[in-house]
C-alpha positions as CSV (number, residue, x, y, z in Angstrom):
1,X,34.6,178.2,26.0
2,X,34.8,181.1,27.8
3,X,32.8,181.2,31.2
4,X,31.8,184.6,33.0
5,X,30.2,185.2,36.4
6,X,28.5,188.8,36.8
7,X,26.4,189.6,39.4
8,X,25.1,193.3,38.7
9,X,25.0,196.0,41.2
10,X,21.4,197.8,41.5
11,X,23.0,200.6,39.9
12,X,23.6,198.4,37.1
13,X,20.0,197.1,36.6
14,X,18.2,198.5,33.3
15,X,14.4,198.7,32.8
16,X,14.2,198.9,29.3
17,X,15.2,197.2,26.0
18,X,17.2,199.4,24.1
19,X,18.3,202.8,25.2
20,X,20.6,201.1,27.9
21,X,24.4,201.2,27.9
22,X,26.0,197.7,28.2
23,X,27.5,196.3,31.2
24,X,30.1,194.4,29.2
25,X,31.0,193.2,25.7
26,X,31.2,189.3,24.9
27,X,32.2,187.1,22.6
28,X,30.0,184.7,20.6
29,X,30.3,181.3,22.2
30,X,30.3,182.7,25.7
31,X,28.7,180.9,28.8
32,X,27.3,183.5,31.7
33,X,26.4,182.9,35.1
34,X,24.1,185.5,36.1
35,X,22.2,186.6,39.0
36,X,18.6,188.1,38.5
37,X,16.2,190.1,40.8
38,X,12.8,189.6,41.1
39,X,10.3,191.6,38.9
40,X,9.4,193.6,42.0
41,X,12.8,194.6,42.5
42,X,13.1,193.6,46.0
43,X,10.1,195.7,47.2
44,X,7.6,193.0,48.1
45,X,9.1,190.6,51.0
46,X,6.2,189.9,53.3
47,X,2.4,189.8,53.0
48,X,2.2,193.1,54.9
49,X,3.8,194.8,51.8
50,X,1.4,196.1,49.1
51,X,2.1,196.9,45.6
52,X,0.4,200.1,45.6
53,X,2.5,201.3,48.6
54,X,6.2,199.6,47.4
55,X,6.2,199.3,44.0
56,X,7.0,202.1,41.1
57,X,6.4,201.2,37.6
58,X,9.5,202.7,36.7
59,X,11.5,200.2,38.4
60,X,9.9,196.6,37.7
61,X,11.5,193.9,35.8
62,X,14.6,194.8,36.4
63,X,17.1,193.4,33.8
64,X,20.2,192.2,33.9
65,X,22.4,193.6,31.3
66,X,22.2,194.4,28.3
67,X,25.6,192.6,27.1
68,X,26.8,193.8,23.6
69,X,27.7,190.6,21.7
70,X,30.7,191.2,19.2
71,X,30.3,190.7,15.6
72,X,26.3,191.2,16.0
73,X,25.2,193.2,13.5
74,X,21.0,193.9,12.0
75,X,19.6,190.7,10.4
76,X,22.0,188.5,11.9
77,X,20.1,185.6,14.6
78,X,21.0,185.7,18.5
79,X,20.7,182.3,19.9
80,X,20.4,182.2,23.5
81,X,20.4,178.6,25.6
82,X,19.3,178.3,29.0
83,X,21.6,175.9,30.8
84,X,20.2,176.4,34.4
85,X,17.8,178.3,36.5
86,X,17.9,177.9,40.3
87,X,16.1,179.9,42.7
88,X,18.4,182.4,44.6
89,X,16.1,183.0,47.6
90,X,14.2,180.8,50.1
91,X,11.2,182.3,49.2
92,X,9.2,183.9,46.1
93,X,6.3,186.3,46.1
94,X,3.2,187.0,43.9
95,X,0.9,189.5,43.9
96,X,-2.4,190.8,42.8
97,X,-1.8,194.7,41.9
98,X,-4.8,197.0,41.6
99,X,-6.1,197.3,37.7
100,X,-3.4,195.1,36.7
101,X,-4.4,191.5,35.9
102,X,-6.5,189.0,33.6
103,X,-9.4,189.3,35.6
104,X,-9.6,193.1,36.6
105,X,-10.3,196.3,35.0
106,X,-7.2,197.9,33.7
107,X,-6.1,200.7,31.6
108,X,-7.1,198.8,28.3
109,X,-10.1,197.3,29.3
110,X,-11.6,200.1,31.3
111,X,-14.8,199.6,33.5
112,X,-16.6,201.8,36.0
113,X,-15.5,199.0,39.1
114,X,-13.3,199.3,41.9
115,X,-10.1,197.3,41.7
116,X,-9.6,193.9,43.0
117,X,-7.9,193.9,46.5
118,X,-4.1,194.7,46.7
119,X,-2.8,191.3,48.0
120,X,0.8,189.8,48.4
121,X,1.3,186.0,49.1
122,X,4.6,184.9,50.1
123,X,5.8,181.3,48.7
124,X,8.6,179.6,51.0
125,X,11.2,177.2,48.6
126,X,11.5,174.0,49.8
127,X,14.6,172.7,48.5
128,X,14.4,169.1,49.7
129,X,11.3,168.4,47.9
130,X,11.9,170.8,45.3
131,X,8.6,172.9,45.9
132,X,6.8,176.0,46.9
133,X,4.3,176.4,49.3
134,X,1.2,178.2,48.6
135,X,-0.7,179.5,51.7
136,X,-4.0,181.2,51.3
137,X,-4.7,184.6,52.6
138,X,-8.3,184.0,53.6
139,X,-8.6,180.4,54.8
140,X,-6.3,178.2,56.5
141,X,-5.7,175.9,53.1
142,X,-2.0,175.3,51.9
143,X,-0.5,173.3,49.1
144,X,3.0,172.5,47.5
145,X,3.5,173.0,44.0
146,X,6.6,172.0,42.0
147,X,9.3,174.4,41.2
148,X,9.3,175.0,37.5
149,X,11.5,177.9,36.8
150,X,11.3,180.1,33.9
151,X,12.5,183.6,32.7
152,X,9.6,185.9,32.2
153,X,12.1,188.3,30.3
154,X,14.7,187.8,27.4
155,X,15.3,190.0,24.6
156,X,17.6,192.2,22.4
157,X,17.2,196.1,21.7
158,X,14.7,197.2,19.4
159,X,15.2,198.6,15.9
160,X,15.6,202.4,14.9
161,X,16.9,203.5,18.5
162,X,13.3,202.3,19.9
163,X,13.2,202.3,23.7
164,X,10.7,199.7,25.5
165,X,9.8,199.3,28.8
166,X,10.8,195.8,30.2
167,X,7.2,195.2,31.0
168,X,6.5,194.7,26.9
169,X,6.7,191.8,24.7
170,X,7.0,192.5,21.2
171,X,9.2,191.0,17.9
172,X,12.4,191.7,20.0
173,X,11.6,189.5,22.7
174,X,10.9,191.1,26.2
175,X,8.2,190.1,28.8
176,X,6.9,187.6,27.0
177,X,5.9,185.4,30.1
178,X,6.2,182.1,28.4
179,X,6.9,178.9,30.8
180,X,8.9,177.6,27.6
181,X,12.0,180.0,28.6
182,X,13.2,177.3,30.8
183,X,16.2,175.2,30.9
184,X,17.2,173.2,28.1
185,X,15.3,175.7,25.5
186,X,17.4,177.6,22.8
187,X,15.6,181.2,22.0
188,X,16.5,182.5,18.8
189,X,16.1,186.5,18.5
190,X,16.5,188.7,15.3
191,X,19.3,191.3,15.9
192,X,18.1,194.8,15.4
193,X,21.2,196.7,16.4
194,X,24.9,196.4,16.3
195,X,25.9,194.4,19.4
196,X,22.5,193.0,19.7
197,X,22.4,194.5,23.1
198,X,20.4,191.3,24.9
199,X,19.5,191.2,28.7
200,X,17.3,189.1,30.7
201,X,15.5,188.7,34.4
202,X,12.1,188.3,35.9
203,X,12.9,184.9,37.2
204,X,9.8,182.8,38.0
205,X,9.7,180.0,40.4
206,X,6.5,178.9,38.7
207,X,3.8,180.1,36.5
208,X,0.5,178.9,35.0
209,X,0.2,179.6,31.5
210,X,-1.4,183.1,30.9
211,X,-0.1,184.6,34.3
212,X,-3.8,185.2,35.4
213,X,-3.5,187.7,37.9
214,X,-0.5,189.1,36.5
215,X,2.3,188.0,38.6
216,X,4.1,184.5,38.7
217,X,5.9,183.1,41.8
218,X,8.2,186.0,41.5
219,X,11.8,185.4,42.4
220,X,15.6,186.4,42.2
221,X,17.3,183.6,40.0
222,X,20.9,182.4,39.3
223,X,21.0,181.8,35.7
224,X,23.5,180.1,33.3
225,X,23.2,180.8,29.6
226,X,25.2,180.1,26.6
227,X,25.2,182.9,23.9
228,X,26.1,182.4,20.4
229,X,25.5,184.4,17.0
230,X,24.2,182.9,13.5
231,X,25.3,185.3,10.8
232,X,22.3,186.5,9.1
233,X,18.6,184.5,9.0
234,X,17.4,186.8,11.8
235,X,13.8,185.8,12.5
236,X,10.9,188.3,12.6
237,X,9.4,187.0,15.4
238,X,11.2,185.1,18.7
239,X,11.5,181.5,18.0
240,X,12.2,178.7,20.7
241,X,13.7,175.4,20.0
242,X,13.8,172.5,22.7
243,X,14.5,168.9,22.1
244,X,10.8,168.3,21.5
245,X,9.2,171.3,19.8
246,X,9.7,173.8,17.5
247,X,8.2,177.0,18.5
248,X,7.2,180.7,18.0
249,X,6.2,183.6,20.1
250,X,3.3,186.4,18.9
251,X,3.1,189.1,21.0
252,X,0.2,191.8,20.1
253,X,-3.4,192.8,21.3
254,X,-6.0,191.5,20.7
255,X,-4.7,188.1,21.5
256,X,-5.9,186.3,18.1
257,X,-3.5,188.5,16.6
258,X,-0.8,187.2,19.0
259,X,-1.6,184.1,17.6
260,X,-1.6,184.9,14.3
261,X,1.6,186.2,14.3
262,X,2.9,183.0,16.0
263,X,1.2,181.2,13.5
264,X,2.9,182.6,10.5
265,X,6.3,182.8,12.0
266,X,6.1,179.0,12.4
267,X,4.7,178.8,8.8
268,X,7.7,180.6,7.6
269,X,10.2,178.9,9.7
270,X,8.7,175.2,8.2
271,X,9.1,176.6,4.9
272,X,13.1,177.0,5.6
273,X,13.1,173.7,7.4
274,X,11.4,171.3,5.1
275,X,11.6,173.5,1.8
276,X,7.6,173.7,1.9
277,X,5.2,175.9,0.0
278,X,3.5,178.2,2.1
279,X,0.2,176.5,1.3
280,X,1.3,173.0,2.3
281,X,3.3,174.5,5.6
282,X,-0.1,176.1,6.6
283,X,-2.0,172.9,6.0
284,X,0.5,170.6,7.9
285,X,0.8,173.4,10.8
286,X,-3.2,173.6,11.2
287,X,-3.3,169.8,11.9
288,X,-0.5,169.3,14.5
289,X,0.2,173.1,16.2
290,X,-0.5,173.6,20.2
291,X,-1.2,177.0,21.2
292,X,-0.5,177.8,24.9
293,X,-1.1,181.4,26.2
294,X,2.3,182.7,27.6
295,X,0.4,185.7,29.1
296,X,-2.9,187.5,29.0
297,X,-1.7,190.8,31.3
298,X,1.1,192.5,29.8
299,X,1.1,195.7,27.5
300,X,0.8,192.9,24.4
301,X,-0.5,189.4,25.1
302,X,1.8,186.5,24.1
303,X,0.8,183.3,22.4
304,X,3.3,180.3,21.7
305,X,2.8,178.0,19.0
306,X,4.3,174.8,19.1
307,X,5.1,171.7,16.9
308,X,6.1,168.4,17.9
309,X,9.5,167.2,16.5
310,X,8.2,163.6,17.1
311,X,5.5,163.9,14.4
312,X,8.2,165.0,11.8
313,X,11.3,164.2,9.7
314,X,14.6,165.2,11.5
315,X,16.2,168.6,10.5
316,X,18.6,170.8,11.9
317,X,17.5,174.2,12.4
318,X,19.9,177.5,12.2
319,X,22.6,174.6,11.3
320,X,22.0,172.2,14.4
321,X,22.3,175.6,16.9
322,X,20.2,173.8,19.6
323,X,22.3,170.5,19.3
324,X,25.4,172.4,19.6
325,X,24.5,174.0,22.3
326,X,23.3,170.8,24.6
327,X,26.5,169.9,23.9
328,X,28.3,172.9,25.7
329,X,25.8,172.7,28.3
330,X,27.2,169.2,29.2
331,X,30.7,170.8,29.1
332,X,30.0,173.3,31.8
333,X,29.7,170.2,34.4
334,X,28.0,170.8,37.8
335,X,26.8,173.8,38.5
336,X,26.6,175.2,42.2
337,X,25.9,178.5,43.5
338,X,25.9,180.6,46.5
339,X,22.3,181.8,47.0
340,X,21.7,185.4,47.6
341,X,19.5,185.7,50.5
Protein backbone atom coordinates (compact mmCIF):
# COMPACT_ATOMS: atom_id res chain seq x y z
CA UNK A 1 0.00 0.00 0.00
CA UNK A 2 1.45 3.34 -1.06
CA UNK A 3 1.75 5.90 1.74
CA UNK A 4 1.83 9.60 0.83
CA UNK A 5 2.57 12.41 3.28
CA UNK A 6 1.24 15.87 2.41
CA UNK A 7 1.15 19.13 4.36
CA UNK A 8 -0.47 21.92 2.33
CA UNK A 9 0.85 25.45 2.18
CA UNK A 10 -1.65 28.20 2.89
CA UNK A 11 -1.85 28.87 -0.84
CA UNK A 12 -2.92 25.27 -1.43
CA UNK A 13 -6.00 25.35 0.81
CA UNK A 14 -9.37 25.17 -0.92
CA UNK A 15 -12.56 26.65 0.49
CA UNK A 16 -15.14 24.98 -1.69
CA UNK A 17 -16.34 21.57 -2.79
CA UNK A 18 -16.04 21.72 -6.55
CA UNK A 19 -14.33 24.44 -8.55
CA UNK A 20 -10.82 23.82 -7.19
CA UNK A 21 -7.93 22.20 -9.05
CA UNK A 22 -6.59 18.99 -7.48
CA UNK A 23 -3.43 19.22 -5.40
CA UNK A 24 -2.36 15.76 -6.59
CA UNK A 25 -3.50 12.55 -8.24
CA UNK A 26 -3.66 9.34 -6.19
CA UNK A 27 -4.43 5.74 -6.95
CA UNK A 28 -7.22 3.77 -5.22
CA UNK A 29 -5.83 1.92 -2.21
CA UNK A 30 -3.52 4.76 -1.22
CA UNK A 31 -2.90 5.75 2.41
CA UNK A 32 -2.28 9.42 3.18
CA UNK A 33 -0.83 11.24 6.17
CA UNK A 34 -2.22 14.75 5.98
CA UNK A 35 -2.31 17.95 7.99
CA UNK A 36 -5.38 20.17 8.26
CA UNK A 37 -5.72 23.74 9.54
CA UNK A 38 -8.40 24.67 12.05
CA UNK A 39 -11.77 25.98 10.90
CA UNK A 40 -10.83 29.57 11.81
CA UNK A 41 -7.74 29.36 9.58
CA UNK A 42 -5.42 30.14 12.52
CA UNK A 43 -7.12 33.51 13.04
CA UNK A 44 -8.20 32.97 16.67
CA UNK A 45 -5.25 32.25 18.96
CA UNK A 46 -6.24 33.88 22.26
CA UNK A 47 -9.38 34.94 24.10
CA UNK A 48 -8.68 38.51 22.96
CA UNK A 49 -9.10 37.49 19.31
CA UNK A 50 -12.73 37.97 18.26
CA UNK A 51 -14.42 36.44 15.24
CA UNK A 52 -15.98 39.70 14.12
CA UNK A 53 -12.52 41.27 13.84
CA UNK A 54 -10.44 38.33 12.67
CA UNK A 55 -12.53 36.01 10.50
CA UNK A 56 -13.58 36.23 6.88
CA UNK A 57 -16.33 33.74 6.00
CA UNK A 58 -14.66 33.39 2.59
CA UNK A 59 -11.67 31.75 4.33
CA UNK A 60 -13.10 29.42 6.95
CA UNK A 61 -13.02 25.61 6.94
CA UNK A 62 -9.87 25.44 4.81
CA UNK A 63 -9.74 22.10 3.04
CA UNK A 64 -6.74 19.88 2.51
CA UNK A 65 -7.23 18.80 -1.08
CA UNK A 66 -8.95 18.19 -3.37
CA UNK A 67 -7.34 14.93 -4.45
CA UNK A 68 -7.98 13.38 -7.85
CA UNK A 69 -8.62 9.63 -7.53
CA UNK A 70 -7.55 7.82 -10.68
CA UNK A 71 -10.34 5.81 -12.28
CA UNK A 72 -13.15 7.48 -10.36
CA UNK A 73 -16.18 8.23 -12.53
CA UNK A 74 -19.68 9.55 -11.85
CA UNK A 75 -21.80 6.82 -10.26
CA UNK A 76 -18.88 5.16 -8.47
CA UNK A 77 -18.42 5.00 -4.70
CA UNK A 78 -15.47 6.61 -2.94
CA UNK A 79 -14.52 4.90 0.34
CA UNK A 80 -12.60 7.01 2.87
CA UNK A 81 -11.38 5.15 5.96
CA UNK A 82 -10.17 7.26 8.87
CA UNK A 83 -7.20 5.54 10.48
CA UNK A 84 -6.02 8.17 12.94
CA UNK A 85 -6.80 11.72 14.07
CA UNK A 86 -4.27 13.38 16.36
CA UNK A 87 -4.31 17.01 17.58
CA UNK A 88 -1.55 18.95 15.86
CA UNK A 89 -1.46 21.81 18.37
CA UNK A 90 -1.29 22.15 22.14
CA UNK A 91 -4.54 24.11 22.18
CA UNK A 92 -7.94 24.29 20.53
CA UNK A 93 -10.35 27.19 20.18
CA UNK A 94 -14.10 27.75 20.14
CA UNK A 95 -16.14 30.87 19.52
CA UNK A 96 -19.62 32.31 19.77
CA UNK A 97 -19.86 34.20 16.47
CA UNK A 98 -22.40 37.02 16.14
CA UNK A 99 -25.59 35.86 14.38
CA UNK A 100 -24.29 32.29 14.07
CA UNK A 101 -25.27 29.34 16.23
CA UNK A 102 -28.22 27.30 17.40
CA UNK A 103 -29.50 29.66 20.12
CA UNK A 104 -29.18 33.07 18.50
CA UNK A 105 -30.77 35.04 15.68
CA UNK A 106 -29.35 34.18 12.27
CA UNK A 107 -29.94 35.22 8.68
CA UNK A 108 -32.26 32.19 8.37
CA UNK A 109 -33.98 32.59 11.73
CA UNK A 110 -34.31 36.35 11.64
CA UNK A 111 -35.49 38.27 14.71
CA UNK A 112 -35.12 41.83 16.00
CA UNK A 113 -32.54 40.80 18.59
CA UNK A 114 -29.02 41.97 19.21
CA UNK A 115 -26.37 39.29 18.58
CA UNK A 116 -25.05 37.25 21.46
CA UNK A 117 -21.67 38.56 22.64
CA UNK A 118 -18.71 37.77 20.41
CA UNK A 119 -16.67 35.49 22.69
CA UNK A 120 -13.65 33.22 22.29
CA UNK A 121 -12.56 30.31 24.48
CA UNK A 122 -9.14 28.60 24.41
CA UNK A 123 -8.89 24.93 25.39
CA UNK A 124 -5.44 23.71 26.44
CA UNK A 125 -4.55 20.18 25.32
CA UNK A 126 -3.19 17.87 28.03
CA UNK A 127 -1.56 14.96 26.19
CA UNK A 128 -0.81 13.08 29.42
CA UNK A 129 -4.48 12.85 30.36
CA UNK A 130 -5.79 13.08 26.77
CA UNK A 131 -8.07 15.98 27.71
CA UNK A 132 -8.86 19.55 26.75
CA UNK A 133 -9.47 22.11 29.47
CA UNK A 134 -12.56 24.31 29.50
CA UNK A 135 -12.05 27.64 31.30
CA UNK A 136 -15.16 29.77 31.86
CA UNK A 137 -14.88 33.39 30.71
CA UNK A 138 -17.25 34.83 33.32
CA UNK A 139 -16.32 32.86 36.45
CA UNK A 140 -13.48 30.75 37.83
CA UNK A 141 -15.05 27.43 36.75
CA UNK A 142 -12.81 24.92 34.96
CA UNK A 143 -13.22 21.30 33.85
CA UNK A 144 -11.22 18.75 31.84
CA UNK A 145 -13.03 17.05 28.95
CA UNK A 146 -11.83 13.95 27.08
CA UNK A 147 -10.33 14.50 23.65
CA UNK A 148 -12.62 12.85 21.08
CA UNK A 149 -11.20 13.81 17.70
CA UNK A 150 -13.34 13.98 14.56
CA UNK A 151 -13.45 15.64 11.14
CA UNK A 152 -16.13 18.24 10.49
CA UNK A 153 -15.72 18.16 6.71
CA UNK A 154 -15.29 15.23 4.35
CA UNK A 155 -16.62 15.59 0.83
CA UNK A 156 -16.35 15.26 -2.93
CA UNK A 157 -17.11 17.71 -5.72
CA UNK A 158 -20.84 18.15 -6.46
CA UNK A 159 -22.24 17.34 -9.92
CA UNK A 160 -22.90 19.64 -12.87
CA UNK A 161 -19.96 21.99 -12.21
CA UNK A 162 -21.63 23.11 -9.02
CA UNK A 163 -19.40 24.86 -6.46
CA UNK A 164 -20.39 24.94 -2.79
CA UNK A 165 -18.69 26.64 0.13
CA UNK A 166 -16.96 24.39 2.65
CA UNK A 167 -19.49 25.61 5.23
CA UNK A 168 -22.26 23.58 3.54
CA UNK A 169 -23.25 19.93 4.12
CA UNK A 170 -25.18 18.27 1.30
CA UNK A 171 -25.44 14.98 -0.60
CA UNK A 172 -21.75 15.32 -1.58
CA UNK A 173 -20.81 15.24 2.12
CA UNK A 174 -19.17 18.50 3.12
CA UNK A 175 -19.52 20.19 6.48
CA UNK A 176 -21.62 17.49 8.18
CA UNK A 177 -20.02 18.04 11.61
CA UNK A 178 -20.89 14.59 12.89
CA UNK A 179 -18.86 13.07 15.75
CA UNK A 180 -19.26 9.76 13.89
CA UNK A 181 -16.56 10.91 11.43
CA UNK A 182 -13.82 9.62 13.70
CA UNK A 183 -11.00 7.10 13.63
CA UNK A 184 -12.26 3.62 12.73
CA UNK A 185 -15.07 4.88 10.49
CA UNK A 186 -15.41 4.32 6.75
CA UNK A 187 -17.32 7.01 4.84
CA UNK A 188 -18.91 6.16 1.50
CA UNK A 189 -19.62 9.02 -0.91
CA UNK A 190 -21.13 8.93 -4.38
CA UNK A 191 -18.73 10.17 -7.06
CA UNK A 192 -20.15 13.03 -9.14
CA UNK A 193 -17.23 14.10 -11.35
CA UNK A 194 -14.21 12.45 -12.91
CA UNK A 195 -11.56 11.92 -10.25
CA UNK A 196 -14.06 12.46 -7.39
CA UNK A 197 -12.06 15.52 -6.18
CA UNK A 198 -12.35 14.76 -2.47
CA UNK A 199 -11.05 16.86 0.38
CA UNK A 200 -11.25 17.02 4.15
CA UNK A 201 -10.64 19.39 7.05
CA UNK A 202 -12.31 21.16 9.98
CA UNK A 203 -10.69 19.05 12.68
CA UNK A 204 -12.42 19.00 16.06
CA UNK A 205 -10.73 17.94 19.29
CA UNK A 206 -14.21 17.29 20.59
CA UNK A 207 -17.79 18.38 19.84
CA UNK A 208 -21.19 17.79 21.40
CA UNK A 209 -23.94 16.44 19.17
CA UNK A 210 -25.60 19.41 17.49
CA UNK A 211 -22.57 21.72 17.75
CA UNK A 212 -24.97 24.09 19.51
CA UNK A 213 -22.98 27.34 19.56
CA UNK A 214 -21.83 26.79 15.97
CA UNK A 215 -18.22 25.83 16.69
CA UNK A 216 -16.52 22.84 18.28
CA UNK A 217 -13.12 22.74 19.99
CA UNK A 218 -11.50 23.58 16.68
CA UNK A 219 -7.91 22.60 16.04
CA UNK A 220 -5.28 21.72 13.49
CA UNK A 221 -5.17 17.96 12.95
CA UNK A 222 -2.79 15.24 11.84
CA UNK A 223 -4.92 12.89 9.75
CA UNK A 224 -4.24 9.41 8.41
CA UNK A 225 -6.75 8.03 5.91
CA UNK A 226 -6.96 5.24 3.34
CA UNK A 227 -8.79 5.91 0.08
CA UNK A 228 -10.31 3.30 -2.20
CA UNK A 229 -12.76 3.14 -5.05
CA UNK A 230 -15.77 0.89 -5.64
CA UNK A 231 -16.98 0.85 -9.22
CA UNK A 232 -20.67 1.73 -9.36
CA UNK A 233 -23.14 1.70 -6.49
CA UNK A 234 -22.69 5.35 -5.56
CA UNK A 235 -25.02 6.21 -2.66
CA UNK A 236 -27.36 9.17 -3.03
CA UNK A 237 -26.29 10.54 0.38
CA UNK A 238 -23.26 9.94 2.61
CA UNK A 239 -23.09 6.59 4.36
CA UNK A 240 -20.80 5.68 7.25
CA UNK A 241 -19.85 2.26 8.56
CA UNK A 242 -17.88 1.38 11.66
CA UNK A 243 -17.50 -1.86 13.59
CA UNK A 244 -20.82 -1.34 15.38
CA UNK A 245 -23.20 0.60 13.11
CA UNK A 246 -24.50 1.22 9.61
CA UNK A 247 -25.22 4.95 9.27
CA UNK A 248 -26.59 7.47 6.79
CA UNK A 249 -26.40 11.26 6.96
CA UNK A 250 -29.09 13.65 5.73
CA UNK A 251 -28.52 17.40 5.43
CA UNK A 252 -31.26 19.92 4.73
CA UNK A 253 -33.62 22.43 6.32
CA UNK A 254 -35.92 22.06 8.18
CA UNK A 255 -34.32 19.44 10.41
CA UNK A 256 -37.10 16.91 9.94
CA UNK A 257 -36.18 16.77 6.26
CA UNK A 258 -32.60 15.94 7.27
CA UNK A 259 -34.01 13.08 9.34
CA UNK A 260 -36.19 11.93 6.44
CA UNK A 261 -33.25 11.93 4.02
CA UNK A 262 -31.11 9.87 6.37
CA UNK A 263 -33.94 7.46 7.09
CA UNK A 264 -34.69 6.93 3.38
CA UNK A 265 -30.99 6.40 2.62
CA UNK A 266 -30.79 3.79 5.39
CA UNK A 267 -33.94 2.07 4.08
CA UNK A 268 -32.36 1.92 0.60
CA UNK A 269 -29.16 0.51 2.08
CA UNK A 270 -31.06 -2.20 3.99
CA UNK A 271 -32.93 -3.15 0.84
CA UNK A 272 -29.53 -3.89 -0.69
CA UNK A 273 -27.86 -5.43 2.36
CA UNK A 274 -30.65 -7.85 3.30
CA UNK A 275 -32.67 -8.07 0.08
CA UNK A 276 -35.64 -6.55 1.91
CA UNK A 277 -38.84 -5.12 0.50
CA UNK A 278 -39.06 -1.37 1.07
CA UNK A 279 -41.93 -1.75 3.55
CA UNK A 280 -40.07 -4.40 5.56
CA UNK A 281 -36.92 -2.26 5.72
CA UNK A 282 -39.06 0.72 6.74
CA UNK A 283 -40.71 -1.28 9.52
CA UNK A 284 -37.47 -2.82 10.80
CA UNK A 285 -35.60 0.47 10.94
CA UNK A 286 -38.56 2.16 12.62
CA UNK A 287 -37.90 -0.09 15.62
CA UNK A 288 -34.11 0.12 15.88
CA UNK A 289 -32.60 3.36 14.61
CA UNK A 290 -30.92 6.08 16.63
CA UNK A 291 -30.93 9.60 15.21
CA UNK A 292 -28.24 11.82 16.77
CA UNK A 293 -28.17 15.41 15.56
CA UNK A 294 -24.86 16.25 13.92
CA UNK A 295 -25.31 20.01 13.60
CA UNK A 296 -28.06 22.61 13.94
CA UNK A 297 -26.01 25.58 12.77
CA UNK A 298 -24.69 25.16 9.24
CA UNK A 299 -26.34 26.28 6.04
CA UNK A 300 -28.09 22.90 6.21
CA UNK A 301 -28.74 20.89 9.36
CA UNK A 302 -27.36 17.34 9.49
CA UNK A 303 -28.88 14.29 11.19
CA UNK A 304 -27.31 10.82 11.40
CA UNK A 305 -29.45 7.66 11.25
CA UNK A 306 -27.77 4.66 12.93
CA UNK A 307 -28.63 0.95 12.96
CA UNK A 308 -26.69 -1.32 15.32
CA UNK A 309 -25.02 -4.32 13.68
CA UNK A 310 -25.32 -6.42 16.85
CA UNK A 311 -29.06 -6.86 16.27
CA UNK A 312 -28.65 -8.02 12.68
CA UNK A 313 -27.35 -10.98 10.65
CA UNK A 314 -23.77 -10.40 9.53
CA UNK A 315 -23.46 -8.98 6.01
CA UNK A 316 -20.70 -7.33 4.00
CA UNK A 317 -21.51 -3.83 2.80
CA UNK A 318 -19.77 -2.69 -0.39
CA UNK A 319 -18.12 -6.11 -0.76
CA UNK A 320 -16.59 -5.98 2.71
CA UNK A 321 -14.76 -2.68 2.14
CA UNK A 322 -14.86 -1.61 5.81
CA UNK A 323 -13.27 -4.85 7.04
CA UNK A 324 -10.66 -4.62 4.29
CA UNK A 325 -9.84 -1.05 5.28
CA UNK A 326 -9.47 -2.08 8.91
CA UNK A 327 -6.97 -4.75 7.90
CA UNK A 328 -5.02 -2.26 5.83
CA UNK A 329 -5.01 0.22 8.71
CA UNK A 330 -3.27 -2.31 10.98
CA UNK A 331 -0.53 -2.73 8.38
CA UNK A 332 0.42 0.93 8.81
CA UNK A 333 1.72 0.12 12.29
CA UNK A 334 2.50 2.78 14.86
CA UNK A 335 1.72 6.32 13.71
CA UNK A 336 3.87 9.22 14.85
CA UNK A 337 3.83 12.90 13.95
CA UNK A 338 5.78 16.08 14.41
CA UNK A 339 3.11 18.42 15.81
CA UNK A 340 2.65 21.84 14.21
CA UNK A 341 2.71 24.61 16.82
